[in-house]
N, C-alpha and C positions, 0 to 999 in steps of 0.2 A: 502569540497575540491573536485575539479574535478579530473578525472582519470589521471595517468601520461601518458598515451597514450590512443588516441581515442578507443572506442569500436569496436572491428571487431568479427564477429560470424556467427552462422549459419543465413540463410535467412528466414528459416522456423519459423512461429510464435508459440510461447507457447501459447499466448492468443490473440484472434482476435475479434472485432465485426463490423459487417457491417449492416447499416440501422435501428440502433437501435432506436426505439421509446419505451418511458416507462414514466410512471408518477403515479399520486396519485389520479387522478379523470377524468373528461372528456376531459380535454387539457393535453396532454402529456407533461412533462416537457423536454424530449429529443426527439428531431426531426430529424433522420437520422444519428446518431452517427456512425463514422468508426474510429477504431485505431488498431493498431497492435502492440505487444511488444514480442520481440524474445529473445531467449534464452542468459541468461547473461546480458541483457540490463536492463537499469534503464530509466523509462519513466515517466515525470511528467505531470500531467493533472491540467491545470491552468484555471484561469478565475475569475471573480469578484463573490461577494456573489449571490447566485440565479441562477448562469449560468447553474448548473446541474451536478457538479462534484461528489458530493456525491451519486447522483441518478446514475450516471454511475457506481460507485463501488458496490452500492446495487444491480443494475441489473447485474452486471458481476458474483457477489459471489451467485446470485441465491435468495437473500432477498427481491427482487422486479422482478416479471415476466414481461418481456418485451411485449408489445402489438403487435411489429412487429420488424423484423430484426433477424439476427443470432448471437450468441456468440458460439466461438468453443475455447475449452481448450484441448490442446494436441491432435489435431486431432479430438476431440469428441464434438458433437453439445451439449450444454449443456443449451440452453435458457430455455428450458422447464423442466429443473431437478430441484428438491428442493435444498436447500442450502446443506444439509448434503451430498448429492451425489456430488455435486459439490466440497466440501472440501474433499472428498475420492480421487477425480482425481487430486488433488494436488494444489488447490487453497486455499490460507491462507488468511483470511482478519483481519487485526488489525483495527477495526472499530472506528469511531470518538466517543470520550468519553473513549476509553480503554476498559470498560466493563470487569473489571477482577472479579473474584469471592471474594467478600470481606471478607468471613467468612473462606475461605480456606487460607492457608499458601501459601508463596511464591512458595515454592518447589511443593506444590500441584497442584496449577495452573499451573506450566511450565508442569506438569506430564500430565496435561489435554490436552496440546496440541498434544499428541500421538495418542489421541482417534480418529483422522480421518484417521489413517494408521492402526487401528486395536487395539491399546491400549497398545502395546508392548512398554515397556520403558526400556531403558538401562541406568543403573544408571550413566555411564560414559558420555552419552551424557546430562544430567543433569548437570553433574560437569563441562563438557565443555562450557554450557550456563552461569553456575555461573561464570565461570572464564572470560567470555566474558563481563559480567556486574558485576563488584566486589561489587558495591553497593547492587545489589539483594543477593550476598551472605553473606554480613553482616546481611541482613534481612531475610534469608533463612527461618527461624523458625516463621516469625512474621506473623499475617494475613494481607492479601493484603488491606484489608480496612484502614489500619493504616500506608500504605506507602503514601508518597507524590505524587503529581501529576506526577513528573518526573520519580519516581520510578515505578508507576503503568504503565507509558507509555513504560519503558524498559521491565517491567515484559508481558504485552501483546506482545511486539514483540519478546521476548524469548519463550512464549507460541506458538506463530505463526512459529517460526522456529524449534520447537519441532516436528511439523508435517511433516518435510521434505519437503516443499512445491515446487513444480514446479514454481510457482510464489506468491510473498508476496506482498499483497496490503495494503498500509498504507494510511489511511485515516485521514488527519490533525492531523498528529502526534505531531505538536507543539503547538496545542491549549491549552491555558491556562498555559503555562510553561513560567517560568523566561528564561531570554535571554542566561544565562551561561549553564542552562540544555538543552536549544535547541541546542546549538551549541556543547554539549556533544553528545546529541542524534543524530545529524547529522553527527558527526564523525564516529558513530557507523554504521550508514546508509551506509556511504562511505566504511567502512571495509566489510560490506556485500557484497557491490556491487563488491568490487575488489576480494573477494572471489567466485564470480561467481553467486551469489544470483539472480534471476530475480525480478525486483521490478516495481511496479507500485505505484506513490506515488502522493497524492492530498494534497496541503498545500497552506493556504492563504499566507503564506511567500514565495511568487513566485521565488523570486531572489535567495533565500536560496536553494530552491528546484531544481533550474537550475544549482546549484553549484555541485549537486551530479548526475545530470540526464545526459544522453547521448541525449535524445531527448524528445521534449513536444509537446502537443498539448494546445491550448488555445481555451476554450468553451466562446460561447456568447449566452444567451437564448436558451439553449439546442442543439447548432449546433456547429461544429468545425470553427472557426474563422479564425484559423492560425494551422501551425504545421511546425516543421523544428529540426535541431539541437539545443542543448541548446545554443550554441554559436551564432547561428543565432536568436534566440528568444531575447537573452539577447542583440544583437546588434540592433534591430529595435525599435527604439525611439517612433514610433508611438504606438506599442504595448505595451511597457512599460507604456507609459502616460495613454494608454486607460485600460489597464486590470492587467498589473504585478505590479504595484507599486514599490517602492523603496526597499522594504525588503521581 
């Protein structure tokens, strides 16, 4: 669901990238990407398969080192830093495929989210996250590998929130999930947004991502082809036909 009122907040960026070039071989996947995410804002990164969306997320999180350009997190240049240093500065990535620890319990997975801020775990925080995700409370003692795809996605988000992130990156959260689970998941994303969490989200279900986003960027072949408010992007029929799809 959209916000009840348009986002308004500080102009200073929590996370920004400028002139970003990155890839996996001789030819970079990204060619001069620029984007900004401000405090409390939810921004969608959209585009067709192969446009470079997940490469952007990996580059921002330090899992892929850019060959050119800058990434700044909370006024700190991070393009040359390893992923664990970027995580400690306040970036939490919920990766495509969820990547929970299958042999650990739900609660143990959540507690691991505190590692990036020094490992101190307040039991009340774990309880608050279990309150937010009632299904996880029901499965609190179960091994994560036994959870459904939707439950694992909720667990991955809970683990990310345990880090107290300055910004939460969600990479393809709806991938492989049933429609009812996707709707529930996006309701949770909207709640996090409304409570002030700064979010950058990538999802093939572009129209759904734009329902929770304040702004969006559309990628094409590693470049930003369009940007604007969520309302502007949804209203652009040419963009919808070319990149966004109906869902």
